[in-house]
N, C-alpha and C positions, 0 to 999 in steps of 0.2 A: 505493500499501501503506496501514494508516494503521499508525505508529510503536510500539511498545513504549512504555509507559509514557507514554506521552502524554500533555503538561499541558493542558488546557485554560483557557483566559479567561474568565472570564462574566460579563459589566458589568452590572449595575443596567439595568431599562430593561422597555417597556412592550410586549407583544406584539399584536402585529396583522394579518389576515389569517389566510388557507385553507392547508391543506394535506393531503396522500393520505397516509395513513399504510401499511405494508407490511401482506403476510399475518398471518392470526394462526398465530404457532408452535406451540398446541394444533394448531387445526386442519390448518396444513403436514404434523408430527409424523406426526397418526392418519390423513389420505387416504394418505399416504405410505407409511405400513407396511400399511394394508388395502391397496392398490397390489398391494406384492411379492409379496400371499399368495394375490392372485384368480385366478383361472382362465381369464385373457386378455390385453389390452394393454390397460392404464388409460392414461387422460390427467387430468393437473394443471396451472389456467390456472392464472397469477398466485399460485406459492405463494413464502413468503416467500425469498429467497436471505440465508441471513445462517449464520454461527456453528453455530449448535448447526442447524439444520432440516440444513445441508451435513454434520451428525456423524451423521444420522441419515440420508441419504442413504450417505454412505458403510457404513453398519450393514448398512442394505439392500442392498446390493452383493456382503455375504459371504454373506448369508442365502440368496443365491442372482437375486435381480434385476439383469434391467439395467435402468439410468436413462439414457437420452440428455437430457440440457440443448437443448432451442431454443430459437428467439422466434416470436413472433406477427408481422403486417405493419407492428406499430406498437411493434414490441422490445418486447413481453413475453417474460416469463418464461413459459415450459413444459414440465412433465416427462411424460415420455413413458418409461412404466414396463413393463419388462417380464418377468413372474416367471421365465420359463425356468426352472432347473434346480432350482427349488424344495427338500430336503432329498436336496441332492442332493451338492452339495460333498466336497469332501476333510474324512479326521474331525477336524483342527484346527486353527481357524481364534482366531482376535484379530478384538475388535473395539475398537477407542476412541472414546470417547462423545465427547467434550470436555475439556468443562464443563458438554455436555447432560446434565441429570437425567433429564428425560422422557423422553429414546433411553435411559437408559442400564435405567430397568424396565421398559417400553414394549417393547423392543426383546430384554431379557432372557427374556420370558415367553416370547415367540413362537421365541425358538429352542429354546430346551424342548422344542419338538415335532419336531425332529429329532435323529437320531441320534449325528452327530459332538457332538466337544469344541464349545466356541466357551468362551472366557476374554475376558473385562467390564474393561476400565479405563478409566482419562478421569485427564484434571489432577488437580492437587495439592487441587482441593477435591472432584472428585465422589470422591478418593479419602478422603475425608472423610464421604460420607456414607454411614448405613446402609440397605442392602435386605433386613436378615436378617428383616419379616416374611416379605417377599416370597418371599427362599428357602424356607423353613420351606414357605408354601407350595404354593412346587414340589415342595420334596419329597413333603407330600402327596401330590401329585397322579403322583404315580411322578420326577419326574426329579431324577435324581445329582447333587448341588453339590458342589464343592469350594472348600472358603473358602482365602483366604490368609492377610486381613486382617480377620478376625473377620468382620462382616455386608458392609463395606463390599468396595470393588472396589481390588485386583484379584479374581473369583474365576470360576469356570468354570463352566458349566454342559451336563448331558448331557441327553436326553432320552431316547425321546419322554415325552411326556406321557399317560394312559393314564386322567385325568379320577379321580374320586369324588369324597371331600368335603374340606373345610377350613375351617377361622377363621382369619379377619383381623383382627386393628387395624390401620388404615391413616392416621396421621397426617398424612398427605399420599393424595391423593386419587390418585395413579400406581400406586399399584398394584393396588388393585381395577382399573382402567382394566387394568393388564398382565393381568389373568386374562382378565376380561370380551372383551377380542379375541381372546385365544387359546384360550377352552374350548371356541368354538364348530370349532373346525379338530380339535380330537381326535378321533380315529377310534371311530367308532360301534364298541361299544354305549356309552365308554364318554364317561356324566353327570356330569357336575359341576357340584358343589353349594359355594357361597362361602359360609359364614355370618359378617357384618361384626362385628363386637362396636366396631369406634370407626369412626368416618367423617367428617373433613372435610372441608373445597374440595366441595360436595357439583354443585356445576352442571359443572366439569369429567368429572366420570360422568357425569352428562346427555349431554353431548358426545358421549361412546363410546356410550352409547346411542341416542345419534339416527344414529352412524352406523352399528350394529346392525340398528336398524330399515331405514336405506335399503338393506342387505344384505340384508333381511328373514329376521334371522337368529331362529328360535324362539328361548324363554325366558320364564322364570315366575321373576318375581318377590313376595318381602313388602314393599312398601317400599324401604328401603333395607337391610334387615337379611338377608337371603337369596334369592340367586340359584342355579336350579338351569337348565342349561344342556346340551341333549342333545350330545355329539360327533356326528362324521360330517356334518360341514355347513360349506358351500362359500362362500365369498369374487367375488364378480362383477364384471367390468372394470369400470368407470366417467368419465367425464369432471365433472370438477367443476370449478369457479371457488371459488379459495379467498377468503371475508372478510377483509376489513381490521379487524385488529387491534386491542378498545380497549386491553390491553392496555398497546400501543404510546399509543395516544390518550390515559390519563389524564393522562401525563406535561405535554402538551400543555393539558389539559384543566385544570390543577393551575396549572401557570404560568401561564392567561390569570386564574383566581384573586389568586395570589399579587402578578400586575404589573398590577392594572384591566386587564386584557387582553378580546381579543374576537378567539376563534378561531372555525374552523370545519372539521371535521373531514369532507372525501370519503370513502367509501369503507365505513363501519359499514351494517352492520344490526342494529336494536334488538328484532328479534325473535330472532334469533340467540342461543343459550346462551351462550354467553360471560360468565364471573365480573365482569369488569373491568367489565362495566357499569353495575355497582351504584354505580361512582364517580359518574355524575351526580344518584345519587338521594342521597350524601352532602355533595356539594358543590348542591345544591337547597335541601337543610336549612341549609348554610353560610351560604346568603345571593349565590349565587351562580342567576343566570339561565339558563336551560337552552333552548333551542325545536331541537326532533324535527322534520325534515324527510326523512320514510321515501322517499318517490317521488324525492328525488335520493341518498339513502340519506348524510345530510349529519345532523352536530351540531352545534351554534353555542352555545356556551358563554363568556358576556361577565359583564363586572363592569364599574361606571361608580362614578366619585368620588362619595362620598354614602351608596352602598354598605355600609356593612361586612361582613365578613365575620363571622360568630355562631361560638363553639363548637359541639361536636355528642360525641354517646354514636357510634360507630361499629360495630358487631360482622362485625369481616373474616374471618372464620372460611369465608364460603363464597370469600372474594377476597383472599385472602393478599399477591398481587402488588404490590396496591395499599397495600400499607401503606408503603412509602417513599412511593411519594407524596403522599398525602393526610397522612403528618404533616410533611412539607414545606411542604401547602397552609395544616395548622391551627396554625403556629407565626405565622399572620400574622392571625391569629382574636383577636379582642378576647370575652377568656374563656378556662373552660378544655376541654376537646377532649381525651377518654377516647375509644382506638383496645385493643378488649376485644377477648376472645374468641379468640385467633389466637395459639395458641403455637405452630404448627408455622411458623410466620416465623423461629426460632431454629434449622429444619432443613433451608433455603435454601444458595445460593451463599455465602450467608454467614451468620450470626445477626444477623439485617434488625430485628429489637430493638435488640438492642446497640449494629448500628454506627451505627443513624441517629442513638438516644442522642446516641453518641458524637458525634456529625461536626455536627452538628445544635449540639450546646451548644458550640461552637468558635463560632458565629455569635451567643452570649449567646442563645441558645431557653430558656426555661424546660422545661429536659425531664426527664423519669425514667420509669426503665422498671418493668414490672411483670412477674411470672413470663408473662401473655401478654397483655400489648400496651405501652402509652406511656397517658402521662400528659402532657399538651403545656398551657402555662397563658400562654397569649397575653395578648400585649397591643397588637395591633390592626398587629406589624411594626417598633414602636416601639424605636431601639434598637440591632436587628438589623446588623451590619457582616459583611461580607464575612469571609470565610476561605481556608485554605490549605484543602483537603478534599483526604481521601484515599480514594476511589473505593472501595477492599479488591477488586479484581476484580468488583463485582458491580456486573452492566449497569444493573437497574434501580435501587442504591446510586449509580452514575452521574448516571441521567438525574433521578432526583432532586434531586439537590442539584444539577443545574442550573437544576431549577425556582426550588427555594430560594434561589437567588443573586442571582435577579430583583430578587427586593422590598430584598436589602438597600442600607445608604448608600452601601458601598463595594465593587467588583469583586474576585471570587473566583478562585481556583484549583486547578481538578482533577486529582489526579495519576491515572495509569491511567482514563486519558480513554476510551481503544480499544474498553473493555470495552461500548461499549454498541454495537458492530455486533455484541456476539451475538445478538441479537433486535432489534438500530433501526441496521442502515450509513446512514451519511446522515443521526441526526441531530442533530448540532451544523450541521451545515452548511443544516439545513432550520432552526434555533433562530435561527442568524446571520442567515435571512435575513427573518423576520416579528419584529424590532423594528420598531415604527410609528416 
């Protein structure tokens, strides 16, 4: 068991070698929710086993699914999902999503399909993250919502959804993904019309739509501005092997950039819709060398002495989760870098714009906030020293600070390092095994 409030020491050094990252959190949660509402038994191969996905697994059990954890002959994880008595559970239930915002939003809309009251809660961070736009849309579509903390959890939802029309602003794409997953299951003739006034993180919506496509769900769309989805449709059972997580790989790619390293990550499909594969484009612009090996589903990122990083302008609206790792890498660039158009990064587990500015400043980095990003004035890493970092309970902050520490002049410490296990169990063990 990982101790609470773990302090991890990260020594400067160059990383070299290969690894296989865990499966995508975004894929695992979507696949698990769809399987929980399908018309038969499904199997998820290689799901991510982490704090966030176990929170989703628990939520699916409350919604009525029976999820059995199995192992294959090689010790790999398999989740067998039997929907069993969906929509027939007792009327009063509570779902604790822990630290998982994805589970909160997506499971919330699916819970509104049934008549029983379900209360959603979570940890202290979750209880500060508003779901108000999604709650309002669910009310537009027929649900009853009881708010106890404004638009933040805890709140109670009661269906059933009936369909209709709603307009929604989506500073996080998860609001729209939630409605897209629920709308096909509204009983006929309940057509749902979703008008989208604002949308960040479009690749994550594309991921959700790819699940609907595999399920042969009928819908019409006008770009990202409007979706029309007939009710009375079904999800069918499936077997799927879940792809590796570009969000997790991003920290090792940026670690290679920081440390003059050479890292190959296996299990990545560059044709997948994951938003954080854009990290490769940004690192390439900064001066890293990138090799994509499609047949092996591997990506290599490396930087040699004499190949300095250059500053870059990085629009991260599609991939806000990449902000912490790319901010760390930019501290080691020569010249100014600007991270722009990502105001929603302030609405994640922490205000990641403010937190990364504060923590990287401890190293001596010249970094400042803007309303929608960061300005980082790099000097090629000169003068950056080790620091006593606070991970702020945010898994991506913790892993980004570990990458930043590799290029410092002296060792660093990261308090709250156990948070990495929310999406990447074993992160520090793998990191420590890659020192050249």
